[in-house]
C-alpha positions as CSV (number, residue, x, y, z in Angstrom):
1,M,87.5,20.7,85.4
2,A,86.6,17.2,86.2
3,V,86.9,14.9,89.3
4,E,90.4,12.8,89.5
5,L,90.6,9.5,91.7
6,D,93.2,10.6,94.6
7,Q,92.2,13.8,94.4
8,P,90.0,16.1,96.5
9,V,86.4,16.6,95.5
10,A,85.9,20.9,94.7
11,N,83.4,22.0,96.6
12,F,80.2,22.2,96.4
13,Q,77.0,23.3,97.2
14,A,74.0,21.5,96.0
15,E,70.0,21.4,96.9
16,A,69.0,18.2,98.0
17,T,65.3,16.9,99.2
18,S,64.2,17.5,102.8
19,A,65.1,21.0,102.7
20,L,69.5,20.1,102.7
21,R,71.1,22.0,101.2
22,V,74.5,19.4,100.6
23,N,78.1,21.5,101.2
24,L,80.9,19.2,100.8
25,A,83.2,20.9,102.5
26,E,80.7,20.1,105.6
27,L,80.6,16.3,105.4
28,K,84.4,15.4,106.7
29,G,84.6,12.9,108.5
30,K,81.7,11.4,106.7
31,Q,82.7,8.8,104.0
32,V,80.2,9.9,101.0
33,V,78.6,7.8,97.8
34,L,77.2,10.2,95.2
35,Y,75.1,7.8,92.4
36,F,73.9,9.7,89.4
37,Y,70.3,8.1,87.8
38,P,68.9,9.8,84.5
39,K,65.9,9.9,85.3
40,D,63.4,9.4,89.0
41,N,60.6,7.0,89.0
42,T,62.1,5.0,85.7
43,P,62.5,1.3,86.4
44,G,66.4,0.9,86.5
45,C,66.9,3.8,88.0
46,T,63.8,2.4,90.5
47,T,65.7,-0.4,91.4
48,E,69.2,1.4,91.8
49,G,67.7,3.4,94.8
50,Q,66.1,0.4,96.3
51,D,68.8,-1.5,96.5
52,F,71.0,2.0,98.0
53,R,67.8,2.3,101.0
54,D,68.0,-2.0,100.9
55,R,71.6,-1.3,103.0
56,H,71.4,2.1,104.0
57,E,72.2,0.9,107.3
58,A,74.8,-1.2,106.3
59,F,76.3,2.1,104.9
60,M,75.4,4.5,107.9
61,A,77.8,1.5,109.5
62,A,80.6,2.1,107.3
63,N,80.4,6.3,108.3
64,T,78.9,7.0,104.9
65,L,76.5,8.5,103.7
66,V,74.5,8.5,100.4
67,F,72.6,11.1,97.9
68,G,70.9,10.1,95.0
69,V,72.0,13.3,92.5
70,S,70.1,13.2,88.7
71,R,68.8,16.8,87.0
72,D,65.0,15.9,87.8
73,S,63.7,18.5,90.0
74,L,63.3,19.0,93.9
75,K,58.9,18.3,94.0
76,T,59.6,15.0,92.1
77,H,62.0,14.1,94.0
78,E,60.5,14.6,97.7
79,N,57.5,12.4,94.9
80,F,60.5,9.6,93.4
81,K,62.2,9.3,97.5
82,G,58.5,9.0,99.5
83,K,56.9,6.9,97.0
84,Q,60.6,4.3,97.2
85,A,60.7,5.4,101.2
86,F,64.7,6.1,100.3
87,P,65.9,6.8,104.1
88,F,68.5,9.0,102.3
89,E,68.6,11.9,100.2
90,L,68.4,13.3,96.5
91,I,70.4,16.6,94.9
92,S,68.3,18.1,92.3
93,D,71.4,19.0,89.4
94,K,68.9,20.9,87.0
95,G,72.3,23.7,86.3
96,E,74.5,20.3,85.7
97,Q,77.0,21.9,88.1
98,L,77.5,17.7,89.7
99,C,77.1,16.7,86.3
100,Q,80.3,18.3,84.7
101,L,82.1,18.8,87.7
102,F,81.6,14.5,88.0
103,D,81.8,14.2,84.1
104,V,78.6,11.7,83.8
105,I,76.4,13.4,80.6
106,K,77.4,11.4,77.7
107,L,76.2,11.3,74.2
108,K,73.6,8.2,74.3
109,K,71.2,6.7,71.9
110,L,67.1,6.1,72.2
111,Y,65.4,4.4,69.6
112,G,68.0,5.9,67.2
113,K,68.0,9.3,68.2
114,E,71.2,10.4,69.9
115,Y,70.3,12.8,72.9
116,L,73.2,14.0,75.6
117,G,71.5,11.9,78.9
118,V,73.2,11.4,82.0
119,D,75.5,8.3,82.4
120,R,75.0,6.1,84.8
121,S,77.7,6.6,87.6
122,T,78.7,6.2,91.4
123,F,81.6,8.0,93.3
124,L,83.2,7.2,96.5
125,I,85.3,10.0,98.0
126,D,86.4,9.6,101.9
127,R,86.3,11.3,104.9
128,D,89.4,14.1,104.3
129,G,87.1,14.8,100.3
130,V,89.6,12.6,98.2
131,L,87.8,10.6,95.9
132,R,88.7,7.2,96.1
133,Q,86.6,5.3,93.6
134,E,84.4,5.3,90.6
135,W,81.9,3.5,88.7
136,R,81.0,4.2,84.9
137,G,78.0,3.0,82.9
138,V,76.8,1.3,85.6
139,K,74.9,-1.9,85.4
140,V,72.5,-2.0,88.2
141,P,72.2,-5.1,89.8
142,G,74.4,-5.7,92.4
143,H,75.8,-2.4,91.6
144,A,75.0,-1.0,95.3
145,E,76.5,-4.1,97.2
146,V,79.9,-3.4,95.5
147,V,79.5,0.3,96.4
148,L,79.0,-0.9,100.2
149,Q,81.8,-4.1,100.2
150,A,84.1,-0.6,98.6
151,A,83.4,1.9,101.8
152,Q,83.5,-0.5,103.7
153,A,86.9,-1.4,103.4
154,L,87.9,2.2,102.9
155,N,86.5,2.8,106.3
156,V,88.9,0.6,107.6
157,T,92.2,1.5,106.0
């Protein structure tokens, strides 16, 4: 069952960089941003990651953990994270468990060919594990700032 706004997000566990196992239930008390992106080391995904990286301290000040999520392997993620000096972890969703939970796999077209790919999307989960905001079909410029503002506003309530 896919996530719904203002409803609790089903607990999940996922492998992430730095040998971390992310368990949503263990993150209670912190806000969580999950930003789904298509592929490591591509121009749009690199820019998006850099935008979240450059706002990392502000996210931390808003009691918010940021995680990037894609279907890439942990090895690819580790290289991408290191190369870009991301201060947050990247979740490997090779089995598409999170992609399905957040309903981000969509039919896409590239050079006239159709394929199933990750629709760039971001989700803001509150301290109690409830989905408070979602952005689908994200355009990278300015997006990280919009998410930061939403996280800061939510942290005040």
